[in-house]
N, C-alpha and C positions, 0 to 999 in steps of 0.2 A: 889571619895568616893561613889557617887551614883551608879556607875557601880559595885563597889565591893559589895555594899548592895544588889543590884539586883541579883548578882550571888549567894550571901549567901542565899537570900530568895528562889531562885530557887532550890538550893541544898537542903535546908530544906524541901521544898515541895516534891522533888523527894524522899528523904529519908523517909518522912512520908508515901508517897504512897507505897513505897516498903515494909514498915513495916506492912502495912495492906493488902498486897497481899496474896492470898491464897497459901497454901503449902500442898503437898501430897507426901507421900513416899510409893512406891510399892515394894513388896517383892516377890521373886520367889517361896518361900515355905510358907506353913501354919504357923500360929503363929509367923509371922514377922521374919522368918529365911531365910537363903540363900542370894543370891545377892539382892541388893536394889538400887533403884534410887529415887531421890527426884526431884519433879517438882514444879515450881512456875508460870507456864504459859502453853499455849497450846502446846500439842504434837500430831500432826495429824497422825503420823505414828511411831510406836514403833519398826519397823523393823530395821532402821539404828542403833538403840541403842542395838540391840540384845535382846530386851525384848518382842518381839511380841508373843502373846499367852503364856506368862510365868507368868503372875501376879496371885498370889494365896492368898495374904493377903495385907491389906492396912491400913495405918494410915493417917487420914485427920487432919492436925493441924489447918487449918483455911479455911474458904470458903466452898462452895458447888461444888462438882466435878462430871462431867459426864464421865463415862467409857463406851466405845463402843466396840463391837466385831469385827468391821472392821475399816480400816483406814478411815480418813476424817469423822469420827463420823457417819458412816453408820451402818446399821443393828440394832440389839438389843442393847439397852443402859440401864445402871442403873445410879442413882444419889446417891451420898454419901455425907453426911454432916460431920461435925467435930466429930471424934470418932475413935475407933479402930475396925477393921474388921479382925478377926483372920482367917476366911475362907470366900471365896466368893462363897457361896452356889449357884449352878446353873450357876456360871460365872467363875469358876476356869479355868485358862489357856486359856482364851478366849478374853482377852482385847488386842485391837490393836491401840486404840487412847484414849487420855485423855485430858480433858480441864476443866478449872474452869468456872462455869456458874453463879457465884454470891456468896453471903453470906447468902442466905435465909435459909440455913440449920442450923443456930446456934440454939443450944438447949436452951440457956438462953440469955437474954439481959444483958446489963451492970448493971442493978439493981438487978440481981439475979432471975428475973422472966422469964417465957418462952418467947422466941422470936416469931415473927409473922411467920405463916406458911400458906400454902394454905388451902382453905376451903374444900378440900377432904381428910384432915388428913395428907397431905404430908409434914411432918416436920412443922407442923403448929399449930394445936389446941392442947388441953391438953391431948389427948389420948396417952397412952404409946404404944398401939398396935391397928392396924385397920386391920380387915380381909375383903377382897373383894371377891365377888362370881365369878368374871371373871379375866382373866389375864389382866395386864396393868391397874389395879385398876378400873375395870369396874363393873357394876352391883350393887346390893345392898351390904351393908357392915354392920358389927357389930364391936363393940368396947369392947372387953372383959376387965374386971377389976379384976385382980388377977387370981386365979386358977379356970379354967373351966374344970371340970372332964368329961363333956359330952356336946358337942355342940348341941345335940338334944334339950336340954333345951332352946337354942337360935333359934331353927329352922334353924340351919346352919351346921348340920352334913354332912360331905363329900361334902362340897360346896366351900371350900376356893380355889381360883385360884391365888391370889396374896396377898401380905402383905406389910404394912408399919409399921416399928418399930421406934418410936421416942425416946424411952428411955428403958434401961435395956436389958437383954438377955432373950429370950423366947424359951421354948421348945414346939414344935408342934408334936403331935403323931397321927398315923393313927388308933388307937383304943382308946376307952374310958378309963379313969383312967390312962392315960399315959403309955399304953401298946402298943405292936407292934413296928413298926419302928418309930423312932423319929429323928427330926433334931433340932438343936439349932441355933437360928439366933440372931445377934446383931443389933444395930441401922442401918437402911438402907431401901431402897426401893427394894422389890423383885417382879419383874413383872411376874415371873413364878415360880412355885414350883416344876417343873419337876416331879420326881417320886411320890411326895406327892400331886400333883395337884388333887383337888376334893377328897381328902382322909383324910383330917384332922378331927379328932373327939375329941381331947382334947388339951388344951392349958394352959400353966402356966409360970409364970415368975420364972427364976432360978437364977437371979442376978440383 
């Protein structure tokens, strides 16, 4: 009887651990279209799965995940917490390895409040969006609240090199008053802004 109880207890613990494991689904096309694969653990090389350099959109159902441009988590990487990512701006068709790195990216804790995040705005404090002056979240930063028609008012015009979005979808444009070229970004960590690097002049939340 004791042995049976021990086996039942172990099975319960294993099931509980599995229930709390992270889960991510990657898609070959934007807007969660095309072929998909769901992962619940480390995938150091997407080549055997025929998914190397093919990821275009992502749904993170739980946990915080790291996506890297080379196998074995080498090269440039981004971190994504729970949420839907319709497009991987600047990282489209570049992912070669995927792994869960924890659950620190939860937007809210079990009481409905915001979860703990790191002290550089990385999925952590209460800011919906944080703009950094340098790539990889370096340099000075500002935390716009709502619609910013001209970042000159913040002394931050044409200075944004990376962005962290904790909540909502945001439009970033290279001219004031949301004119010129614009991109829309959802929750995530954007280490580089590619063509819009050091060119952002206006910012607003669109959802």
